[in-house]
N, C-alpha and C positions, 0 to 999 in steps of 0.2 A: 393562547400558549401557546409559545413557541416548543418545537419538539426539543429536544437534546439529543444531538447525531454521534455516531460512534467511530471508531477508527474504521471500522468496517464500512461502513457507509461513505466515509471520505475515499475508501481507495478503491470503491468501486466506479469511480467513474475517471474513465482514460486521460481526459483534461489534468483533472486533480495531480492522478500519478506522474506525471508528464513535469507537473510546477514542482511536486517533491522532488524529482531525479533533478531538475534544474538548480534547485532547494541546496541542495544536498551538496552540489560541488562549489556555490559560494550564497553569499547573500545578495539578495537584489529587491530595487527597487520596485512598485507595482509599474511603472511604466517598463518598467526591461521584461518584465514576467510577460506583462499583455504585447510585448513585441515578437516574441517567440508564436504565436496562436493567428489563427485567423478570425477569432471571434470579438466580441465587440471589449471594449475595459470595464465595461459594467458587469460583465457576464464573467470576465477573468475575476476581477472583484470579487463577484460572489464566490467562485472556486475558492478564492482565499480567505474570505471570511467561514467559511465551512473546514477548512484545513486549519486554520487557527480554533473553531469552536472545537475543532476534535483533538485537538492538542498536538499537530501533527506540525506546527509552524508557529514561531513567535512573532510579532510586528512591532518593530523599535521604531520610534520616530525621531529622525533625524535632521534638526531644521522642519523646513519643509514637506520634506518629502519623508514617506516610510517605508523601511525597508524589512523583508521578510528574510527569518531563516530556519532552517530545518529544524528539528527537532525529534529525530528519526528513532529515539527510545521507545515511541508509543507504538512504534513496528513489533516491538516484540510482542503483544501483544497477538499479533498477527501469526510472528511466526513460531509462537509455543501452538497455536491452533493448529497449523498448519501440522507439525512437527509430529500431533498426537494421529490426526489419523495417515499423516507418511510412515509411523510406526505400523498400524494397524494394516496401510495396503501391502509392506514389507514382506510382515507376518504369512498374510494371503498368500502372497505370490512366493515364497518359500514355502508354504505345504504343498501349493500348487505344484510347483517344479518337482520338488520330493514326490509327491503322487503319479508322475507321468514318467519320473524316471524310473521308480519301481515297476509302474504298469509295461515300460520297455522292457525291463528287465525281466520280467513273468514274475513277479514276486505278489503284481494283483491281478484278481480275474475281474 
């Protein structure tokens, strides 16, 4: 039984993040993507399949070639998740700054 991957698993790998970056600029075929890496073509092909499974790219067949296009709207899920923690950290840092300011001004013991 195959395990369904999610967008977080897809972006956890630096090679897959680099593939997303490449495809964010232009549509590329498998060979063009593989040319950017030292890894074997089957390894890059596996990364591409994981990205497709997670919905971060689509593969379109044009003649005998397969072209990949980024589908970056799925990254919104990551952005939303990060923003919730960013807000909490900012509130914590603001509270710490206020505490230190008050302590420096002699308002806290």
